[in-house]
C-alpha positions, 0 to 999 in steps of 0.5 A: 839675258832676259834684257838681252832677249827683250832687245834682240825682239825689239831690234827684230820688230823694228827691222821688220817694220822698216822692211814693210815701210820700204815695200810699202814705199816702194809699192806705192812709188810703182803704182803711181808711175804705172798710173802717171804712164798711163794717163800720159798715154791717154793725153797724147792718144786724145790729141792723135784722135782730136788734133790729127785724125779728125783735123786730118779728114775735115780737111780730106773731106772738104779738099774738092772745094779749095786749092791743092796748095792750100790743102797741102799747107794744112795737112803739113800742119797736121803732120807737125802736130802727128811728129809732136805726138811721137816726141812726146811719147819718146820722151815718156818716163816709161816703168819697166812694166810698160816696156812692151806698150811703150813700144806699140805705142811708138809703132801706132804714132809713127804709122799715123805720123809717117802716113800724114807726111806721105799723104801731104807730099802726094797731094800736088800729084792729084792732078796729071799723069801722076794722079793714079799712082799718088791716089794709090800712095794715098790709099796705101797710107790708109791702110797705115792708119787702119793697121794703127788702129788695130794695133792700139786696141790689140796690143797698147791697150792691153799691154798697159792694162795687164800690169795695172791689174796685176798691181790691182789698179783700177783701169776706170776713171783717170786710168781708163785709156780712150779709144782710137779709130784713126780712119774713119771710113774704110772707103778711103783704102780704095784708090778711085774713092780717094782720088774722086774725094780729093779732086772731084774727078775719077770714078766714071759715071754713075748718072744718066741713061744706061748704055744699051746692052746688058749691065751687071756682076755676078758674085763668084766666091768670097775667102777669108785668109786661106778659107773659101766660104761655102753659102747653103747653111755650111758652117765655115770656120775662120781662124786669126780673125782680129781684122779679117780681109775679105776677098771677093772675087766676081765678073762682069757679066754685062756688055758694058763697062761699069763704074763706081761698082760697090762691093758690100760686106755685112757682118754682125756687131757693126756697120757694113763695109763698102769698097767701091771699085773705079771701073770693071771692064766687061769680058775681062774675066774674074776680078778680085778685090779685098775688103778689110772689115776693120774691127774684130767680128763676133767671136766663137759663135756662128753669124750670118755673113752677107757679100754683095756686088750692089746692082749697077744702072741697067742691071736686070738680073741680080739673083747672082749678085749676093751670097750669105755665109754662115761663120764662126770667127775665132782668134 
């Protein structure tokens, strides 16, 4: 009986050690899979930053100095790289905990790949009768790039870091994901800016002696979502502020049409955002322009938001060009 008891005890101990050993192996395999996935994603995102975004905007910023055919050829080469990034992501060995992150990563890379493709297709149309429509379509893809930036920072990164942290895996060093801002400047969201940047044409005239008569604009109102901001020390509360879009209403109150009118949004925590309006027509009534901030503003504490319609040449009355609002942004 004693020998049997000892044997059973030894057998139970061996079984426990086997279970612990198997569990340890499984945990180690899971952690290695999560780390490998994270590093592969980081490699793809770095490629998207350096070989796609950086190269694309280098080409677009120097576009007016070369031929449209050469520019299209070079942008198509960037498109091939962007499509390869999508294929690399599709082939990743994705752990179960990373399923949601993988879906959003593919959304990000697909938005970028398709955006580069559409831009390449529209470049030859920037001359002639289709110029305005082509500029609008290219600006639309810039909005897709901005959406990819928000999706990456607000979904891909958290969806990867959360499983790592739940397995007590450090998210610094080799397990840290790179930041990714594909759209370098929100001015690219404006079709007038796109056309001028890519062709050197459009955007009206900004130099020389102003025409006779009065010039200038007046700011009417500013809204964010369904909240109309109130100036004068009123505390404005804005929810859902991951990337707030400001709708600025203003009027051309002079006697002349104006060109290259700049609407500027200043929010603490980052550089001012400026959107350029190609032309405003005098006597046309209220004009509305949407200006995405392109980032998350400071949350849950009051900040000063300043909206300005920048003065145009010949404008004498400027006290109605600017409003400052006190805003609390929250998610």
